N, C-alpha and C positions, 0 to 999 in steps of 0.2 A: 505496499498499500504506501503510496506519495505521502511524502513529508512538509513540514509544515515550509522547509526549507527548498522545496522542488517546486520552484519558481515558470519552469512549464510546465506541470500539472496541476499548478492550483491557475497557474492563468487562462487553462484549458478549461479547466469547471468552469471560471467566473463567467465566459464567454459565455459555456453552455446554459447558464442557466440564467445570464440577461445579466448580472451584478458589473454594475459601473464600476470604473475606477477608483472612484473618488470614495466611495464605500471601502475597496478592496486596500485603501492608504489610511483610511479610516482604522480597519483592519488587522494590520499588520502594527499602526501606533500602538496599539493597544494593546499584543500582545511582545512587541520586541521597545518601541521607547519606554512604556506606558508600564513596564514587565508585570502586564495584568492577564486575570487566569482563563479560561477557552471557554466559559461562559460569559465573562468582561467583550473579548472579540467580537462571542458570535452577534451581538445584538449590535452590532455595525455592520451588522450586512442586512441587507431585507431577507423578511419574516422567512419568504420560501425557502432559501435556499442554505438555512440554518441545517436544517437536517443534515442533506447530503455533505458538506462542507464536513458535518462532524464525524456518518459515517465510509468518507472516502479519504481524507485525513490526516495523518498519521500525528498529531499535536506531539507530545513525548515521544523521543525516540530511546532515550535511558531511563529505566526507572529509579529515583534517590531511592535507595535502602536505611543508608546512616548516615549521621552528621554525629561529625566530633569538635565540639568549641574548645579551646584552648582554656585552662586555667592562669594561664601563665601572660600571656598576653591576646594578643587579637583575632588569632589565624580561626579557622575551621575549616577542617577535613572531609568533605564530600565524597559519598563514595557508593558509585551507578552499579547498575547492577544491566547490562546489553542484553538485547532480545535475544540471545543468545547463549545465555549466563556467565559471561563472563562479568568481571568487577574491575573497574575502573575508576584512577582517582581525582582529584581537583583538591585546588586547596584556594580557600577566599584571603586573601591579609587588609588590613585596612589598618596601613601607618597612619602616623601623627600626620601626615601629612595630605590626608583626608581624604586623595584619590587610591579607594580601593579597587583592587587588583587578582585578579584568579590567575594563577596557575593551573594552567591545562593541558591534560594526554593528549596524543595521536596516533599511539597507539598502545592496543593490548600485550604486556612486558613491550622486550626489548631487547634485539639481537644484537648489542654493540655491547656487549659484556663488561663494561668497566667494572674494572673490583673496587670502585669507590660507592659505589651506586649500587642499592637491594632491588630494585626494579630491574638494575641487570642478569639478577640471578634467578630472576622467574620462566626468562629465556623468552623466545617471545610465539605470539598465538596468530596474530592476524592485527592486520590496520584498522584504524576506527573512521567510520562511515563518514565525510562530511558531514553527516545531518547528527553523528554525536561528537565529533569535537564541537559545533554552533551548540549543542543541548546545555553542553554542561552549562557555557554564557548565560543561555536563556535563565536556566531553572536556576543559575545564581544570582540572577540578577531578581527574579521574583520573591527570593529567601529575602532578598536585602530591603526587596522596598518594604515594609514595616520599618524598618532601621531608617529611612531615606535618605536611602545610599543607593550606587548602583557603577555597576564598573565602567570604571577608568580608564584604565590598566588591561590589557593581554598577554598572559607570560605564555609563549608553546615550551615550557622546562618542563611538565607534569610525565607521564611513561612516556616512554617511547622516545623514538629519532625523528624529530619531523619531515628532516628532509632524505628519509628514506618511506616515509610519506609521501612524496612528492605534488603529484596532480590534489588529493582533497586536502592538503595543506592547504596549497595556494587558493584551491577555492574557495575555502574556509577563510581565509585573510581578504580575500576578496569579498567577498559576505562580511564580514566584521567593517569593512570600509565603508561601504554603500550605506546609502540614506535610509532605503525602501527598511533598513534590519537594524544595523546597530550604531552606523554613524560614525566610527570611530577615526582618528585621523592614523596617518602610519605612524606617527612617532608614539601615538601609543600603544601597540602592537610589537612584541619580540619574540623571532623563533632564533631560537637555541639548535647547535649541532656541534656534534664531538668532532669536526673538521670533515666533510666532503667537499671535494674541491669545485667541481662538476653543475654537484644542486648547487652550492654553494653562489655559482656563476651564477647560475640561472634568477639563482631567490634572486639577489643586486641585482640583475638586469631587468626582471620581472615588478619588482616591488625595492627602486630607489628610493623612497624615502619609508618604508619600515626598518624597524633597528634588526641585526643580523647581532646575536651574538656568539660566539666563539669557547668551546671546551676545551681550555690551552691544556694546563694545569701544570703543563713542565714543556719546556724549552730545553727540553737535551731529549731525544730521539731516543737512548731506550729508557730513558725515564718514560716517558711519553706511552713508548710503547710496555711495559709491563702496567703499566692506568689502565691502558685501553686500546685493547686488541688491534681498536681501525688504528690507529696509527704506523700499523708495518704495511699496510695499502696503500693508506695515506700519509708521506715524511714528511716531517718539516718545511725537508725546502720546499718541496708542490706548494705544502696551507701555505706557505709566504708570498706564492705569486697570487694569487687568489686570496690572498687578505691584503694585499695590495691595489688589488682594481676592485675589490669590494669595498676599499675607503676611501674612493673616487668617489659614491655617495655621500659621505660625511665620518664621522667615528665608528668604528665599529665595537663593540662590546668585547672584551677578554675578560674571560673568567678565569679567577687564578684559584681552585682549592688546596686549600692551604694541610700537609697533612708531614707529622712529623720525622724528620726520621731519610723520608723520601723526594722531598719537594722546596723544600725549607731552608734552604744551609747557601753559603755562598755561592757556591759557583750554582745554585738554580741560583740563587738574584743577577746575578751578569750574565749567563746567558739567558734568561727571560730578556734584561736590559739591550744584551747583541742583537735578541731576534728580533720586539717591536723596534725597536731604535728607525725613526726617517716613515711610520708608519702613525699617522692621525686613530687614535685608540682609544677605548678608557677600559682601566682595569678594573675590575671587581675581587676584589679579596675574598673569600667566602670558607667559614670555617665547615671545616668538616660534620657531621652529626652521626652518630654513630650505630649503628644496625648491629643485628642476632647472629651471628656468622661470618663476621667483619673482621679480619686481624689489624686494620687497619685503628690509629689515633692521629686526632686532631691537633694543630699545632698551635704551643698555646697564646692566653688572647693578647700576653704580651708583645712575646715571636713575631706574631701578623700584624701588631704595629707596628715592629720595629722597620720592616721587610714594606709595609705596604709605604714607611717614611719616607726610607729609600728609595721608594721607587720614583714618588714625588719631589725628593732632592736632582731626579736624575732626571726630572721635566716630565712625567706620564699623571697625565690624568688617574687620578686612582683615589678610587672609597674600601674602604672597611665598612664589609657590610658582616652583619648580625640577621639568626637566622631565627623567625616567627616558625609557632607550631611543632615544636622539637618535642612537648613530650604530649602530643597527640601523630607522632610517628608522622609527623605534615611537612618535617621542614625538605629543601633537597636531599636529594639519594636516598628517601626515606621513604617512597608511594609503593606501596608493594600490593600482593593480591594476598592481603595476611591474612582472610578469613576466608576465601572463596571458597573451603569443605566445609565448614561449620553454614555457610548459610547455601549453598545451591548441592541438592537431595542427588 
């Protein structure tokens, strides 16, 4: 059955039922701009069309089965179940800036197997559809409505590697930007990748105004290969060429997760400076969020601050990030189908 995001099917239904375009605009505004319920959207349509829309259009592509709110900060983890009984997770963040963000998933599991990420330990099941990607944002907005908040930033940093689901992620980004749906500017959308050069180049060309974030984590090839198996296929030298090209649209974000005794030493700092010198980037220094089964440990906060300070002194725009939602396993690298066997028969 077509979903609420299937514009061709909905336009065909609208035309067949004689619904005027302005009524469809009111209908979509109720659902997406006003975060209304299905019933609130339906009343924007002529009465004779409401039953047909209800019977022929799937409204919620995901089922929200759990919500966990942090007792420590302002994060909420949403656990969704797909129609084929898989679980995916999203995280809503309410920073002090007031610009509410959501970290969304693009795949069930992940095929990249990064050693610092719990999702990678799951393995890969399948790509999420365009509708499943977008529905995370729609349902989060509905959840936030009583708080008089709405999603202002969408970050593809949840479960999965977005650029290994290229077609669906590209289409989802387009939906997030267009006025009849979410109407977000490109600067409010960030797509993160472990580093797939050809896909990064295609992304930068297609969406020059959308933020691209590279999970670098080491500028030493041998260290990066241990952390991220994809690094063997796409070495740092090749990745740097892509970074230079992508940065012509503006600064690329560099994610650097700090791991004690792994990538936080003097030689790591020098390698990072040498690798990024001359490229317009913004470096995010990220703490490691531990999870069951990992033997890695995060760099202490004081050492992270010193590392970031050295980068700033070297002339790099650098931000020291702090995790939200770690008490509910909602921080970066912690998302996983942790309860699938308990929920699904």
